Backbone and ligand atoms as CSV (ligand in chain L), in Angstrom:
chain,resi,resn,atom,element,x,y,z
A,1,UNK,N,N,111.910,110.334,112.849
A,1,UNK,CA,C,110.767,111.063,113.382
A,1,UNK,C,C,109.526,110.159,113.346
A,2,UNK,N,N,108.838,110.126,114.447
A,2,UNK,CA,C,107.641,109.271,114.513
A,2,UNK,C,C,106.516,109.869,113.684
A,3,UNK,N,N,105.836,109.014,112.980
A,3,UNK,CA,C,104.663,109.466,112.213
A,3,UNK,C,C,103.444,109.345,113.113
A,4,UNK,N,N,102.704,110.430,113.183
A,4,UNK,CA,C,101.519,110.398,114.041
A,4,UNK,C,C,100.424,109.575,113.359
A,5,UNK,N,N,99.899,108.622,114.078
A,5,UNK,CA,C,98.781,107.837,113.542
A,5,UNK,C,C,97.560,108.191,114.385
A,6,UNK,N,N,96.745,109.022,113.812
A,6,UNK,CA,C,95.648,109.579,114.586
A,6,UNK,C,C,94.330,109.294,113.880
A,7,UNK,N,N,93.607,108.298,114.361
A,7,UNK,CA,C,92.334,108.028,113.693
A,7,UNK,C,C,91.438,109.252,113.782
A,8,UNK,N,N,90.818,109.579,112.691
A,8,UNK,CA,C,89.860,110.667,112.720
A,8,UNK,C,C,88.715,110.350,111.795
A,9,UNK,N,N,87.779,111.215,111.853
A,9,UNK,CA,C,86.563,110.992,111.086
A,9,UNK,C,C,86.829,111.238,109.593
A,10,UNK,N,N,86.462,110.268,108.777
A,10,UNK,CA,C,86.562,110.437,107.319
A,10,UNK,C,C,85.148,110.426,106.749
A,11,UNK,N,N,84.881,111.407,105.898
A,11,UNK,CA,C,83.557,111.540,105.293
A,11,UNK,C,C,83.674,111.292,103.804
A,12,UNK,N,N,82.992,110.256,103.326
A,12,UNK,CA,C,82.972,109.968,101.896
A,12,UNK,C,C,81.671,110.526,101.319
A,13,UNK,N,N,81.828,111.414,100.336
A,13,UNK,CA,C,80.641,111.988,99.705
A,13,UNK,C,C,80.855,112.061,98.204
A,14,UNK,N,N,79.850,112.573,97.516
A,14,UNK,CA,C,79.920,112.641,96.069
A,14,UNK,C,C,78.534,112.481,95.518
A,15,UNK,N,N,78.383,112.657,94.207
A,15,UNK,CA,C,77.036,112.629,93.619
A,15,UNK,C,C,76.342,111.280,93.797
A,16,UNK,N,N,75.034,111.342,93.854
A,16,UNK,CA,C,74.243,110.127,93.888
A,16,UNK,C,C,74.562,109.286,92.649
A,17,UNK,N,N,74.756,108.009,92.828
A,17,UNK,CA,C,75.012,107.122,91.695
A,17,UNK,C,C,76.481,106.948,91.356
A,18,UNK,N,N,77.339,107.677,92.068
A,18,UNK,CA,C,78.759,107.572,91.732
A,18,UNK,C,C,79.359,106.252,92.211
A,19,UNK,N,N,78.657,105.607,93.144
A,19,UNK,CA,C,79.140,104.307,93.616
A,19,UNK,C,C,79.586,104.316,95.061
A,20,UNK,N,N,79.138,105.315,95.822
A,20,UNK,CA,C,79.548,105.407,97.228
A,20,UNK,C,C,79.146,104.173,98.025
A,21,UNK,N,N,77.902,103.734,97.816
A,21,UNK,CA,C,77.447,102.609,98.642
A,21,UNK,C,C,78.128,101.311,98.215
A,22,UNK,N,N,78.536,101.204,96.951
A,22,UNK,CA,C,79.294,100.016,96.515
A,22,UNK,C,C,80.663,99.997,97.189
A,23,UNK,N,N,81.289,101.170,97.250
A,23,UNK,CA,C,82.598,101.260,97.919
A,23,UNK,C,C,82.452,100.900,99.381
A,24,UNK,N,N,81.395,101.419,99.997
A,24,UNK,CA,C,81.173,101.144,101.416
A,24,UNK,C,C,80.892,99.651,101.660
A,25,UNK,N,N,80.113,99.041,100.784
A,25,UNK,CA,C,79.819,97.605,100.922
A,25,UNK,C,C,81.130,96.807,100.804
A,26,UNK,N,N,82.002,97.226,99.892
A,26,UNK,CA,C,83.281,96.555,99.712
A,26,UNK,C,C,84.154,96.727,100.956
A,27,UNK,N,N,84.174,97.943,101.489
A,27,UNK,CA,C,84.958,98.200,102.709
A,27,UNK,C,C,84.466,97.327,103.848
A,28,UNK,N,N,83.140,97.211,103.950
A,28,UNK,CA,C,82.551,96.417,105.040
A,28,UNK,C,C,83.030,94.970,104.984
A,29,UNK,N,N,83.120,94.465,103.755
A,29,UNK,CA,C,83.487,93.077,103.547
A,29,UNK,C,C,85.005,92.834,103.692
A,30,UNK,N,N,85.781,93.710,103.043
A,30,UNK,CA,C,87.215,93.453,102.938
A,30,UNK,C,C,88.018,94.124,104.069
A,31,UNK,N,N,87.498,95.206,104.607
A,31,UNK,CA,C,88.219,95.915,105.673
A,31,UNK,C,C,87.317,96.120,106.889
A,32,UNK,N,N,86.989,95.036,107.574
A,32,UNK,CA,C,86.069,95.163,108.704
A,32,UNK,C,C,86.662,95.972,109.866
A,33,UNK,N,N,87.964,96.267,109.800
A,33,UNK,CA,C,88.565,97.069,110.869
A,33,UNK,C,C,88.126,98.538,110.799
A,34,UNK,N,N,87.589,98.940,109.645
A,34,UNK,CA,C,87.059,100.303,109.527
A,34,UNK,C,C,85.602,100.293,110.001
A,35,UNK,N,N,85.306,101.136,110.944
A,35,UNK,CA,C,83.944,101.192,111.462
A,35,UNK,C,C,83.095,102.135,110.603
A,36,UNK,N,N,81.993,101.615,110.146
A,36,UNK,CA,C,81.103,102.374,109.258
A,36,UNK,C,C,79.876,102.806,110.011
A,37,UNK,N,N,79.622,104.082,109.981
A,37,UNK,CA,C,78.413,104.586,110.630
A,37,UNK,C,C,77.181,104.106,109.852
A,38,UNK,N,N,76.142,103.718,110.584
A,38,UNK,CA,C,74.867,103.349,109.958
A,38,UNK,C,C,73.900,104.497,110.174
A,39,UNK,N,N,73.451,105.088,109.088
A,39,UNK,CA,C,72.577,106.261,109.152
A,39,UNK,C,C,71.134,105.869,109.408
A,40,UNK,N,N,70.394,106.831,109.925
A,40,UNK,CA,C,68.936,106.677,109.992
A,40,UNK,C,C,68.340,107.318,108.754
A,41,UNK,N,N,67.305,106.730,108.201
A,41,UNK,CA,C,66.632,107.347,107.047
A,41,UNK,C,C,65.138,107.099,107.072
A,42,UNK,N,N,64.425,108.047,106.463
A,42,UNK,CA,C,62.977,107.854,106.306
A,42,UNK,C,C,62.662,107.171,104.960
A,43,UNK,N,N,63.716,106.928,104.133
A,43,UNK,CA,C,63.479,106.216,102.875
A,43,UNK,C,C,63.067,104.766,103.147
A,44,UNK,N,N,62.247,104.235,102.274
A,44,UNK,CA,C,61.834,102.827,102.381
A,44,UNK,C,C,62.993,101.935,101.942
A,45,UNK,N,N,63.136,100.764,102.562
A,45,UNK,CA,C,64.235,99.867,102.158
A,45,UNK,C,C,64.116,99.420,100.703
A,46,UNK,N,N,65.254,99.315,100.023
A,46,UNK,CA,C,65.283,98.689,98.689
A,46,UNK,C,C,65.400,97.185,98.896
A,47,UNK,N,N,65.091,96.418,97.849
A,47,UNK,CA,C,65.227,94.964,97.990
A,47,UNK,C,C,66.635,94.613,98.459
A,48,UNK,N,N,66.711,93.755,99.454
A,48,UNK,CA,C,68.025,93.309,99.954
A,48,UNK,C,C,68.560,94.137,101.096
A,49,UNK,N,N,68.007,95.333,101.306
A,49,UNK,CA,C,68.511,96.163,102.398
A,49,UNK,C,C,67.904,95.707,103.731
A,50,UNK,N,N,68.734,95.749,104.776
A,50,UNK,CA,C,68.254,95.288,106.075
A,50,UNK,C,C,68.390,96.372,107.132
A,51,UNK,N,N,67.401,96.431,108.005
A,51,UNK,CA,C,67.406,97.386,109.107
A,51,UNK,C,C,68.632,97.172,109.974
A,52,UNK,N,N,69.388,98.247,110.200
A,52,UNK,CA,C,70.569,98.126,111.063
A,52,UNK,C,C,71.832,97.782,110.299
A,53,UNK,N,N,71.730,97.434,109.033
A,53,UNK,CA,C,72.923,97.112,108.242
A,53,UNK,C,C,73.227,98.291,107.298
A,54,UNK,N,N,72.407,98.478,106.273
A,54,UNK,CA,C,72.626,99.622,105.376
A,54,UNK,C,C,72.133,100.916,106.050
A,55,UNK,N,N,70.985,100.812,106.699
A,55,UNK,CA,C,70.370,101.972,107.372
A,55,UNK,C,C,69.556,101.495,108.559
A,56,UNK,N,N,69.224,102.436,109.440
A,56,UNK,CA,C,68.110,102.248,110.357
A,56,UNK,C,C,66.919,102.909,109.667
A,57,UNK,N,N,65.948,102.118,109.282
A,57,UNK,CA,C,64.785,102.644,108.571
A,57,UNK,C,C,63.750,103.093,109.609
A,58,UNK,N,N,63.482,104.391,109.620
A,58,UNK,CA,C,62.587,104.942,110.644
A,58,UNK,C,C,61.468,105.730,109.991
A,59,UNK,N,N,60.409,105.967,110.743
A,59,UNK,CA,C,59.305,106.784,110.262
A,59,UNK,C,C,59.603,108.261,110.482
A,60,UNK,N,N,58.743,109.117,109.927
A,60,UNK,CA,C,58.929,110.563,110.064
A,60,UNK,C,C,58.936,111.022,111.515
A,61,UNK,N,N,58.035,110.447,112.318
A,61,UNK,CA,C,57.943,110.856,113.722
A,61,UNK,C,C,59.223,110.523,114.464
A,62,UNK,N,N,59.718,109.334,114.192
A,62,UNK,CA,C,60.942,108.898,114.873
A,62,UNK,C,C,62.111,109.793,114.458
A,63,UNK,N,N,62.156,110.152,113.171
A,63,UNK,CA,C,63.255,111.009,112.708
A,63,UNK,C,C,63.152,112.385,113.376
A,64,UNK,N,N,61.916,112.895,113.486
A,64,UNK,CA,C,61.706,114.179,114.191
A,64,UNK,C,C,62.278,114.116,115.599
A,65,UNK,N,N,62.040,112.993,116.252
A,65,UNK,CA,C,62.515,112.827,117.654
A,65,UNK,C,C,64.041,112.822,117.705
A,66,UNK,N,N,64.665,112.120,116.737
A,66,UNK,CA,C,66.136,112.066,116.719
A,66,UNK,C,C,66.710,113.486,116.604
A,67,UNK,N,N,66.078,114.305,115.771
A,67,UNK,CA,C,66.531,115.699,115.615
A,67,UNK,C,C,66.313,116.467,116.910
A,68,UNK,N,N,65.098,116.369,117.438
A,68,UNK,CA,C,64.725,117.149,118.627
A,68,UNK,C,C,65.625,116.792,119.814
A,69,UNK,N,N,66.005,115.523,119.923
A,69,UNK,CA,C,66.841,115.091,121.047
A,69,UNK,C,C,68.332,115.309,120.806
A,70,UNK,N,N,68.666,115.924,119.687
A,70,UNK,CA,C,70.084,116.201,119.398
A,70,UNK,C,C,70.901,114.928,119.155
A,71,UNK,N,N,70.223,113.893,118.712
A,71,UNK,CA,C,70.925,112.608,118.550
A,71,UNK,C,C,71.640,112.458,117.203
A,72,UNK,N,N,71.489,113.445,116.318
A,72,UNK,CA,C,72.125,113.336,115.010
A,72,UNK,C,C,73.300,114.306,114.885
A,73,UNK,N,N,74.416,113.784,114.425
A,73,UNK,CA,C,75.613,114.597,114.189
A,73,UNK,C,C,75.372,115.567,113.055
A,74,UNK,N,N,74.611,115.111,112.090
A,74,UNK,CA,C,74.179,115.921,110.932
A,74,UNK,C,C,72.975,115.234,110.340
A,75,UNK,N,N,72.199,115.990,109.604
A,75,UNK,CA,C,71.126,115.347,108.839
A,75,UNK,C,C,70.787,116.218,107.646
A,76,UNK,N,N,70.172,115.611,106.645
A,76,UNK,CA,C,69.818,116.358,105.436
A,76,UNK,C,C,68.630,115.694,104.768
A,77,UNK,N,N,67.941,116.519,103.970
A,77,UNK,CA,C,66.873,115.972,103.143
A,77,UNK,C,C,67.460,115.755,101.763
A,78,UNK,N,N,67.241,114.581,101.214
A,78,UNK,CA,C,67.805,114.268,99.901
A,78,UNK,C,C,66.742,113.549,99.081
A,79,UNK,N,N,66.378,114.137,97.928
A,79,UNK,CA,C,65.415,113.514,97.008
A,79,UNK,C,C,64.156,113.056,97.738
A,80,UNK,N,N,63.668,113.894,98.632
A,80,UNK,CA,C,62.371,113.624,99.261
A,80,UNK,C,C,62.401,112.775,100.506
A,81,UNK,N,N,63.593,112.345,100.928
A,81,UNK,CA,C,63.707,111.600,102.179
A,81,UNK,C,C,64.739,112.242,103.078
A,82,UNK,N,N,64.657,111.926,104.366
A,82,UNK,CA,C,65.648,112.471,105.311
A,82,UNK,C,C,66.638,111.376,105.718
A,83,UNK,N,N,67.887,111.828,105.901
A,83,UNK,CA,C,68.983,110.933,106.254
A,83,UNK,C,C,69.796,111.594,107.367
A,84,UNK,N,N,70.247,110.832,108.364
A,84,UNK,CA,C,71.056,111.452,109.406
A,84,UNK,C,C,72.019,110.463,110.045
A,85,UNK,N,N,73.094,111.012,110.605
A,85,UNK,CA,C,74.129,110.193,111.243
A,85,UNK,C,C,73.944,110.186,112.759
A,86,UNK,N,N,73.692,109.036,113.350
A,86,UNK,CA,C,73.594,108.971,114.812
A,86,UNK,C,C,74.912,109.421,115.445
A,87,UNK,N,N,74.810,110.416,116.339
A,87,UNK,CA,C,75.999,111.068,116.871
A,87,UNK,C,C,76.821,110.179,117.829
A,88,UNK,N,N,76.101,109.560,118.766
A,88,UNK,CA,C,76.810,108.906,119.872
A,88,UNK,C,C,77.761,107.796,119.426
A,89,UNK,N,N,77.279,106.968,118.515
A,89,UNK,CA,C,78.098,105.833,118.081
A,89,UNK,C,C,79.402,106.319,117.442
A,90,UNK,N,N,79.308,107.399,116.666
A,90,UNK,CA,C,80.494,107.941,116.001
A,90,UNK,C,C,81.504,108.444,117.039
A,91,UNK,N,N,80.993,109.211,118.020
A,91,UNK,CA,C,81.904,109.772,119.023
A,91,UNK,C,C,82.559,108.676,119.857
A,92,UNK,N,N,81.790,107.639,120.155
A,92,UNK,CA,C,82.346,106.521,120.933
A,92,UNK,C,C,83.483,105.838,120.187
A,93,UNK,N,N,83.279,105.586,118.903
A,93,UNK,CA,C,84.320,104.899,118.131
A,93,UNK,C,C,85.566,105.750,117.993
A,94,UNK,N,N,85.377,107.050,117.779
A,94,UNK,CA,C,86.535,107.928,117.674
A,94,UNK,C,C,87.298,107.966,118.993
A,95,UNK,N,N,86.540,107.998,120.103
A,95,UNK,CA,C,87.174,108.027,121.430
A,95,UNK,C,C,87.957,106.732,121.667
A,96,UNK,N,N,87.474,105.643,121.077
A,96,UNK,CA,C,88.157,104.352,121.228
A,96,UNK,C,C,89.363,104.240,120.273
A,97,UNK,N,N,89.556,105.263,119.454
A,97,UNK,CA,C,90.729,105.293,118.566
A,97,UNK,C,C,90.546,104.498,117.286
A,98,UNK,N,N,89.307,104.232,116.916
A,98,UNK,CA,C,89.068,103.471,115.680
A,98,UNK,C,C,88.841,104.423,114.510
A,99,UNK,N,N,89.312,104.017,113.303
A,99,UNK,CA,C,88.979,104.837,112.133
A,99,UNK,C,C,87.482,104.734,111.833
A,100,UNK,N,N,86.887,105.870,111.596
A,100,UNK,CA,C,85.433,105.932,111.394
A,100,UNK,C,C,85.143,106.514,110.013
A,101,UNK,N,N,84.225,105.866,109.312
A,101,UNK,CA,C,83.862,106.317,107.962
A,101,UNK,C,C,82.363,106.624,107.884
A,102,UNK,N,N,82.042,107.801,107.370
A,102,UNK,CA,C,80.655,108.162,107.086
A,102,UNK,C,C,80.472,108.249,105.586
A,103,UNK,N,N,79.382,107.713,105.089
A,103,UNK,CA,C,79.031,107.903,103.673
A,103,UNK,C,C,77.762,108.703,103.633
A,104,UNK,N,N,77.896,109.987,103.317
A,104,UNK,CA,C,76.735,110.897,103.405
A,104,UNK,C,C,76.718,111.869,102.226
A,105,UNK,N,N,75.632,112.625,102.109
A,105,UNK,CA,C,75.539,113.556,100.984
A,105,UNK,C,C,76.302,114.842,101.294
A,106,UNK,N,N,76.369,115.704,100.288
A,106,UNK,CA,C,77.166,116.934,100.396
A,106,UNK,C,C,76.725,117.843,101.535
A,107,UNK,N,N,75.410,118.000,101.696
A,107,UNK,CA,C,74.930,118.895,102.765
A,107,UNK,C,C,75.394,118.383,104.117
A,108,UNK,N,N,75.369,117.071,104.293
A,108,UNK,CA,C,75.813,116.472,105.536
A,108,UNK,C,C,77.312,116.637,105.718
A,109,UNK,N,N,78.070,116.465,104.627
A,109,UNK,CA,C,79.523,116.596,104.692
A,109,UNK,C,C,79.898,118.006,105.182
A,110,UNK,N,N,79.181,119.006,104.672
A,110,UNK,CA,C,79.450,120.388,105.087
A,110,UNK,C,C,79.177,120.576,106.588
A,111,UNK,N,N,78.092,119.981,107.061
A,111,UNK,CA,C,77.765,120.117,108.481
A,111,UNK,C,C,78.827,119.469,109.362
A,112,UNK,N,N,79.340,118.312,108.909
A,112,UNK,CA,C,80.361,117.611,109.708
A,112,UNK,C,C,81.619,118.454,109.754
A,113,UNK,N,N,82.010,119.027,108.613
A,113,UNK,CA,C,83.233,119.848,108.564
A,113,UNK,C,C,83.094,121.037,109.520
A,114,UNK,N,N,81.899,121.576,109.574
A,114,UNK,CA,C,81.615,122.726,110.439
A,114,UNK,C,C,81.750,122.339,111.931
A,115,UNK,N,N,81.137,121.213,112.297
A,115,UNK,CA,C,81.135,120.845,113.716
A,115,UNK,C,C,82.408,120.090,114.113
A,116,UNK,N,N,83.055,119.433,113.154
A,116,UNK,CA,C,84.296,118.713,113.465
A,116,UNK,C,C,85.332,119.060,112.386
A,117,UNK,N,N,85.980,120.225,112.531
A,117,UNK,CA,C,86.883,120.708,111.494
A,117,UNK,C,C,88.050,119.772,111.207
A,118,UNK,N,N,88.355,118.912,112.139
A,118,UNK,CA,C,89.472,117.987,111.971
A,118,UNK,C,C,89.132,116.820,111.056
A,119,UNK,N,N,87.865,116.700,110.694
A,119,UNK,CA,C,87.459,115.563,109.857
A,119,UNK,C,C,88.031,115.729,108.444
A,120,UNK,N,N,88.119,114.605,107.737
A,120,UNK,CA,C,88.647,114.665,106.368
A,120,UNK,C,C,87.528,114.365,105.404
A,121,UNK,N,N,87.324,115.285,104.445
A,121,UNK,CA,C,86.259,115.097,103.458
A,121,UNK,C,C,86.840,114.507,102.171
A,122,UNK,N,N,86.322,113.375,101.789
A,122,UNK,CA,C,86.796,112.706,100.556
A,122,UNK,C,C,85.683,112.723,99.518
A,123,UNK,N,N,85.994,113.275,98.351
A,123,UNK,CA,C,85.027,113.368,97.266
A,123,UNK,C,C,85.219,112.179,96.325
A,124,UNK,N,N,84.162,111.423,96.143
A,124,UNK,CA,C,84.225,110.320,95.182
A,124,UNK,C,C,83.656,110.839,93.853
A,125,UNK,N,N,84.530,110.917,92.846
A,125,UNK,CA,C,84.140,111.466,91.548
A,125,UNK,C,C,83.891,110.356,90.538
A,126,UNK,N,N,82.932,110.547,89.627
A,126,UNK,CA,C,82.735,109.552,88.559
A,126,UNK,C,C,83.832,109.700,87.519
A,127,UNK,N,N,84.147,108.644,86.796
A,127,UNK,CA,C,85.148,108.769,85.724
A,127,UNK,C,C,84.714,109.788,84.678
A,128,UNK,N,N,83.385,109.944,84.479
A,128,UNK,CA,C,82.862,110.962,83.546
A,128,UNK,C,C,81.395,111.204,83.854
A,129,UNK,N,N,80.850,112.299,83.314
A,129,UNK,CA,C,79.415,112.598,83.513
A,129,UNK,C,C,78.551,111.511,82.885
A,130,UNK,N,N,78.920,111.076,81.677
A,130,UNK,CA,C,78.148,110.039,80.978
A,130,UNK,C,C,78.059,108.764,81.805
A,131,UNK,N,N,79.155,108.451,82.433
A,131,UNK,CA,C,79.188,107.242,83.264
A,131,UNK,C,C,78.252,107.389,84.463
A,132,UNK,N,N,78.209,108.590,85.005
A,132,UNK,CA,C,77.326,108.857,86.152
A,132,UNK,C,C,75.862,108.707,85.745
A,133,UNK,N,N,75.499,109.275,84.594
A,133,UNK,CA,C,74.125,109.164,84.095
A,133,UNK,C,C,73.780,107.704,83.858
A,134,UNK,N,N,74.719,106.979,83.272
A,134,UNK,CA,C,74.488,105.553,82.989
A,134,UNK,C,C,74.227,104.786,84.297
A,135,UNK,N,N,74.996,105.072,85.300
A,135,UNK,CA,C,74.836,104.366,86.569
A,135,UNK,C,C,73.513,104.740,87.246
A,136,UNK,N,N,73.161,106.007,87.182
A,136,UNK,CA,C,71.920,106.455,87.816
A,136,UNK,C,C,70.697,105.869,87.139
A,137,UNK,N,N,70.772,105.773,85.815
A,137,UNK,CA,C,69.626,105.265,85.050
A,137,UNK,C,C,69.557,103.748,85.147
A,138,UNK,N,N,70.734,103.132,85.235
A,138,UNK,CA,C,70.807,101.672,85.153
A,138,UNK,C,C,70.432,100.933,86.416
A,139,UNK,N,N,70.309,101.676,87.536
A,139,UNK,CA,C,70.033,100.978,88.790
A,139,UNK,C,C,68.686,100.265,88.734
A,140,UNK,N,N,67.722,100.870,87.996
A,140,UNK,CA,C,66.474,100.173,87.722
A,140,UNK,C,C,65.513,100.072,88.892
A,141,UNK,N,N,65.866,100.701,90.007
A,141,UNK,CA,C,64.975,100.598,91.162
A,141,UNK,C,C,64.221,101.901,91.404
A,142,UNK,N,N,64.572,102.969,90.672
A,142,UNK,CA,C,63.955,104.263,90.928
A,142,UNK,C,C,63.042,104.670,89.771
A,143,UNK,N,N,62.026,105.485,90.073
A,143,UNK,CA,C,61.144,106.002,89.028
A,143,UNK,C,C,61.875,107.108,88.244
A,144,UNK,N,N,61.300,107.441,87.050
A,144,UNK,CA,C,61.912,108.495,86.212
A,144,UNK,C,C,62.011,109.807,86.997
A,145,UNK,N,N,61.001,110.069,87.792
A,145,UNK,CA,C,60.989,111.340,88.553
A,145,UNK,C,C,62.125,111.368,89.573
A,146,UNK,N,N,62.326,110.245,90.246
A,146,UNK,CA,C,63.407,110.180,91.253
A,146,UNK,C,C,64.767,110.317,90.571
A,147,UNK,N,N,64.935,109.667,89.407
A,147,UNK,CA,C,66.208,109.781,88.665
A,147,UNK,C,C,66.472,111.218,88.283
A,148,UNK,N,N,65.419,111.894,87.807
A,148,UNK,CA,C,65.521,113.307,87.423
A,148,UNK,C,C,66.010,114.141,88.602
A,149,UNK,N,N,65.438,113.904,89.761
A,149,UNK,CA,C,65.820,114.670,90.954
A,149,UNK,C,C,67.250,114.350,91.359
A,150,UNK,N,N,67.639,113.103,91.202
A,150,UNK,CA,C,69.006,112.730,91.579
A,150,UNK,C,C,70.037,113.318,90.619
A,151,UNK,N,N,69.669,113.411,89.310
A,151,UNK,CA,C,70.593,114.023,88.363
A,151,UNK,C,C,70.769,115.512,88.665
A,152,UNK,N,N,69.662,116.155,89.028
A,152,UNK,CA,C,69.737,117.575,89.381
A,152,UNK,C,C,70.651,117.754,90.595
A,153,UNK,N,N,70.490,116.874,91.590
A,153,UNK,CA,C,71.328,116.943,92.784
A,153,UNK,C,C,72.785,116.679,92.425
A,154,UNK,N,N,73.018,115.729,91.502
A,154,UNK,CA,C,74.378,115.375,91.120
A,154,UNK,C,C,75.109,116.549,90.459
A,155,UNK,N,N,74.374,117.334,89.669
A,155,UNK,CA,C,74.982,118.500,89.008
A,155,UNK,C,C,75.525,119.458,90.053
A,156,UNK,N,N,74.727,119.702,91.087
A,156,UNK,CA,C,75.148,120.606,92.167
A,156,UNK,C,C,76.323,119.984,92.927
A,157,UNK,N,N,76.222,118.682,93.189
A,157,UNK,CA,C,77.252,118.017,93.989
A,157,UNK,C,C,78.615,117.972,93.280
A,158,UNK,N,N,78.579,117.788,91.952
A,158,UNK,CA,C,79.862,117.741,91.217
A,158,UNK,C,C,80.607,119.061,91.334
A,159,UNK,N,N,79.843,120.155,91.406
A,159,UNK,CA,C,80.470,121.481,91.476
A,159,UNK,C,C,81.128,121.744,92.828
A,160,UNK,N,N,80.847,120.880,93.797
A,160,UNK,CA,C,81.345,121.115,95.155
A,160,UNK,C,C,82.688,120.441,95.439
A,161,UNK,N,N,83.266,119.832,94.407
A,161,UNK,CA,C,84.488,119.053,94.628
A,161,UNK,C,C,85.587,119.854,95.333
A,162,UNK,N,N,85.666,121.159,94.978
A,162,UNK,CA,C,86.764,121.980,95.526
A,162,UNK,C,C,86.660,122.187,97.034
A,163,UNK,N,N,85.495,121.934,97.608
A,163,UNK,CA,C,85.349,122.076,99.060
A,163,UNK,C,C,85.963,120.899,99.823
A,164,UNK,N,N,86.335,119.874,99.073
A,164,UNK,CA,C,86.799,118.637,99.726
A,164,UNK,C,C,88.315,118.607,99.895
A,165,UNK,N,N,88.766,117.825,100.866
A,165,UNK,CA,C,90.208,117.724,101.112
A,165,UNK,C,C,90.896,116.859,100.061
A,166,UNK,N,N,90.182,115.844,99.585
A,166,UNK,CA,C,90.780,114.841,98.681
A,166,UNK,C,C,89.724,114.385,97.684
A,167,UNK,N,N,90.155,114.097,96.451
A,167,UNK,CA,C,89.257,113.496,95.473
A,167,UNK,C,C,89.769,112.097,95.103
A,168,UNK,N,N,88.861,111.144,95.088
A,168,UNK,CA,C,89.188,109.822,94.557
A,168,UNK,C,C,88.264,109.579,93.364
A,169,UNK,N,N,88.843,109.171,92.232
A,169,UNK,CA,C,88.019,108.891,91.054
A,169,UNK,C,C,87.634,107.413,91.086
A,170,UNK,N,N,86.341,107.170,90.939
A,170,UNK,CA,C,85.861,105.797,91.084
A,170,UNK,C,C,86.042,104.982,89.791
A,171,UNK,N,N,87.306,104.609,89.564
A,171,UNK,CA,C,87.601,103.776,88.396
A,171,UNK,C,C,87.292,102.311,88.697
A,172,UNK,N,N,87.698,101.863,89.889
A,172,UNK,CA,C,87.318,100.501,90.306
A,172,UNK,C,C,87.116,100.494,91.817
A,173,UNK,N,N,86.194,99.681,92.254
A,173,UNK,CA,C,85.846,99.660,93.681
A,173,UNK,C,C,87.032,99.199,94.521
A,174,UNK,N,N,87.836,98.301,93.965
A,174,UNK,CA,C,89.002,97.800,94.706
A,174,UNK,C,C,90.035,98.926,94.906
A,175,UNK,N,N,90.311,99.662,93.809
A,175,UNK,CA,C,91.311,100.739,93.886
A,175,UNK,C,C,90.877,101.817,94.870
A,176,UNK,N,N,89.600,102.231,94.751
A,176,UNK,CA,C,89.118,103.296,95.610
A,176,UNK,C,C,89.152,102.861,97.078
A,177,UNK,N,N,88.762,101.623,97.330
A,177,UNK,CA,C,88.752,101.141,98.707
A,177,UNK,C,C,90.162,101.119,99.287
A,178,UNK,N,N,91.114,100.702,98.459
A,178,UNK,CA,C,92.504,100.660,98.913
A,178,UNK,C,C,93.007,102.069,99.221
A,179,UNK,N,N,92.687,103.004,98.330
A,179,UNK,CA,C,93.145,104.396,98.534
A,179,UNK,C,C,92.477,105.010,99.784
A,180,UNK,N,N,91.216,104.683,99.932
A,180,UNK,CA,C,90.470,105.209,101.086
A,180,UNK,C,C,91.060,104.675,102.382
A,181,UNK,N,N,91.330,103.394,102.402
A,181,UNK,CA,C,91.905,102.775,103.586
A,181,UNK,C,C,93.263,103.409,103.920
A,182,UNK,N,N,94.052,103.633,102.900
A,182,UNK,CA,C,95.377,104.240,103.102
A,182,UNK,C,C,95.225,105.642,103.713
A,183,UNK,N,N,94.291,106.395,103.162
A,183,UNK,CA,C,94.032,107.749,103.688
A,183,UNK,C,C,93.646,107.683,105.160
A,184,UNK,N,N,92.823,106.710,105.509
A,184,UNK,CA,C,92.248,106.653,106.846
A,184,UNK,C,C,93.209,106.159,107.901
A,185,UNK,N,N,94.158,105.346,107.505
A,185,UNK,CA,C,94.941,104.661,108.518
A,185,UNK,C,C,96.403,105.059,108.578
A,186,UNK,N,N,96.915,105.727,107.557
A,186,UNK,CA,C,98.363,105.936,107.545
A,186,UNK,C,C,98.794,107.363,107.826
A,187,UNK,N,N,98.217,108.323,107.135
A,187,UNK,CA,C,98.840,109.647,107.138
A,187,UNK,C,C,98.444,110.462,108.363
A,188,UNK,N,N,99.270,111.443,108.648
A,188,UNK,CA,C,98.964,112.340,109.745
A,188,UNK,C,C,98.450,113.669,109.221
A,189,UNK,N,N,98.743,113.997,107.968
A,189,UNK,CA,C,98.281,115.265,107.406
A,189,UNK,C,C,97.133,115.017,106.474
A,190,UNK,N,N,96.871,116.007,105.597
A,190,UNK,CA,C,95.746,115.841,104.666
A,190,UNK,C,C,96.221,115.246,103.395
L,1,5GP,P1,P,70.374,106.312,99.014
L,1,5GP,O1,O,68.908,106.612,99.139
L,1,5GP,O2,O,70.782,106.109,97.588
L,1,5GP,O3,O,70.806,105.172,99.917
L,1,5GP,O4,O,71.150,107.580,99.550
L,1,5GP,C1,C,70.876,108.851,98.997
L,1,5GP,C2,C,71.918,109.844,99.472
L,1,5GP,O5,O,71.830,110.027,100.878
L,1,5GP,C3,C,73.338,109.401,99.169
L,1,5GP,O6,O,74.023,110.507,98.574
L,1,5GP,C4,C,73.914,109.095,100.523
L,1,5GP,O7,O,75.294,109.366,100.591
L,1,5GP,C5,C,73.136,110.053,101.396
L,1,5GP,N1,N,73.137,109.676,102.813
L,1,5GP,C6,C,73.084,108.443,103.344
L,1,5GP,N2,N,73.117,108.513,104.684
L,1,5GP,C7,C,73.206,109.809,104.999
L,1,5GP,C8,C,73.295,110.536,106.254
L,1,5GP,O8,O,73.313,109.981,107.343
L,1,5GP,N3,N,73.357,111.882,106.175
L,1,5GP,C9,C,73.371,112.560,104.998
L,1,5GP,N4,N,73.455,113.876,105.036
L,1,5GP,N5,N,73.281,111.909,103.813
L,1,5GP,C10,C,73.211,110.555,103.818
């Protein structure tokens, strides 16, 4: 019996600080065949981040326009900034039959599931709560207030694991990337 190989949208989500962007950076480097959506955000770039690579860094007015013109597949406000997925690029890649990966927050993941029920939601879980706190505090680029807000968001996000199709525990970036790639490219079911 032939196994159906059907590229579809995969959404990687999970609490802030769990290591989603590290996994995505690793995927970008080691598995360039996976197309990664680049989100628009009103957040200011962190050191080393480049426009068009990690994000499209836009102003509030520009973000308003993206929403008004229906150009975002989903968007959400997170810790005082707005983030959204440009719709057209995602649809084009899916139409071309390429595996597509989004790395977005929980609110965005829910919106994608709603508008594209065939998408697969993957929850990236920390090995433990203590480890998550350590990672959030250790990044060293955020103020105490921002860390506080992110921990509050993480508490809510951890409780949402059951809404997801699959959980991957972030024990190592290599293992998670391998598992993610396998999920995206091999199976026909969930
Ligand atoms: P950061 O500021 O650390 O890069 O990202 C903060 C949060 O925003 C992360 O949880 C990240 O997954 C999420 N995020 C990044 N891009 C998007 C997007 O396009 N849409 C949504 N809903 N969340 C996003």
